[in-house]
Structures are given as C-alpha cells and as structure tokens.
C-alpha positions as CSV (number, residue, x, y, z in Angstrom):
1,M,95.6,149.0,64.0
2,G,93.1,147.4,61.4
3,L,90.4,148.7,59.4
4,Y,88.3,146.6,57.3
5,M,86.2,148.8,54.7
6,G,83.1,148.6,52.8
7,L,82.2,144.9,54.2
8,G,79.2,143.0,52.8
9,G,76.0,143.9,50.7
10,I,74.5,147.4,50.7
11,T,72.5,147.9,53.4
12,T,69.6,150.3,53.8
13,M,68.8,151.5,57.3
14,E,66.1,153.0,58.3
15,P,65.5,156.0,61.3
16,G,65.2,154.5,64.7
17,E,66.6,150.7,63.2
18,T,68.9,149.2,64.8
19,L,71.0,146.8,62.4
20,T,73.2,143.9,64.1
21,V,76.3,142.3,62.8
22,A,78.5,139.5,63.3
23,W,81.9,138.4,62.1
24,E,85.1,136.1,63.0
25,Y,88.8,135.7,61.8
26,V,89.5,133.2,59.9
27,D,91.8,131.7,62.4
28,K,88.9,131.8,65.0
29,K,91.2,133.0,67.4
30,D,90.1,136.3,70.0
31,H,91.7,139.9,67.8
32,G,91.5,142.1,71.1
33,P,89.2,145.0,71.5
34,N,86.5,146.0,67.8
35,Y,84.9,147.9,66.3
36,V,82.0,148.5,64.3
37,S,81.2,151.4,62.0
38,A,79.5,152.7,58.8
39,S,80.5,153.9,55.4
40,F,77.6,155.6,53.8
41,I,76.5,155.0,50.0
42,S,74.3,157.4,49.9
43,R,72.0,159.6,51.8
44,F,69.2,162.5,51.9
45,G,69.1,165.1,54.3
46,T,71.6,164.1,57.5
47,P,71.3,160.8,58.6
48,T,73.9,159.9,61.6
49,V,74.6,155.9,62.8
50,A,76.0,155.3,65.8
51,T,77.6,152.4,67.4
52,L,75.5,150.9,70.5
53,Q,77.8,148.1,71.5
54,T,80.1,145.6,70.2
55,S,81.0,142.6,71.9
56,V,82.6,138.9,71.8
57,Q,81.0,135.7,72.6
58,S,83.8,132.3,73.0
59,V,82.1,129.7,70.7
60,R,83.0,126.0,72.2
61,G,85.7,127.4,74.6
62,H,87.8,128.6,71.6
63,E,86.4,129.8,68.3
64,F,85.3,133.5,68.8
65,I,82.6,135.7,67.4
66,Y,82.4,139.0,67.1
67,Y,78.8,141.3,67.4
68,G,78.0,144.6,66.8
69,Q,75.0,146.9,66.7
70,L,74.0,150.1,65.2
71,Q,71.6,152.0,65.1
72,G,70.3,155.2,62.6
73,S,68.8,158.2,63.3
74,G,67.6,161.4,60.9
75,N,66.3,159.6,57.4
76,A,67.3,156.6,55.9
77,T,70.5,156.0,54.4
78,A,72.2,152.8,52.5
79,I,75.7,151.7,54.4
80,Q,78.1,149.2,54.5
81,F,79.8,148.3,57.6
82,N,83.7,148.7,58.8
83,V,85.0,146.9,60.8
84,G,88.4,147.9,63.3
85,N,90.6,146.2,65.6
86,F,93.4,147.3,67.2
87,E,96.7,144.7,66.3
C-alpha cells in the first residue's frame, strides 16, 4: 500500500466547494483502486473535507488517468492532496 502525501501546491477550499484532482503514474498503467484525501495545512474552526468519488479513465486504450473529488464543509481551510493505492 502506498500513500503519497502533500501533492501539488497548497489549495484553499471554501465551504461547499468541490475540488477535482487528476493524477497518473509515470508508467501510465492501471494501478488498481486509488483514493484521494486532504492534508490540512491550516484551519479555522472545524472544517471537514469528504471524498466524493474516485474514478479511472483509460486514454487511447492503454494510458490510465485517475480522478478524485473532494468537498469541503464547515470553514475555509488550506489543504494539499494525498493519493493512496493498494499496491
């Protein structure tokens, strides 16, 4: 199992906002089930970030791109993305 934390730049998520992130692996192959979550960089009050969905799409039949959606509630917060897989 792999967990890749703090990917990308710091993003501010407002209450009710949905963020979509896409990622792929260097070998462009299918790496099985993946998930996305948030690392909190700063917070005010009690923010919550929930994973709405993750999916994978095959491009040109042999390159795989993963997508994930996070939605925030509570207060605005600064986050970075985490991506995990079960390899």
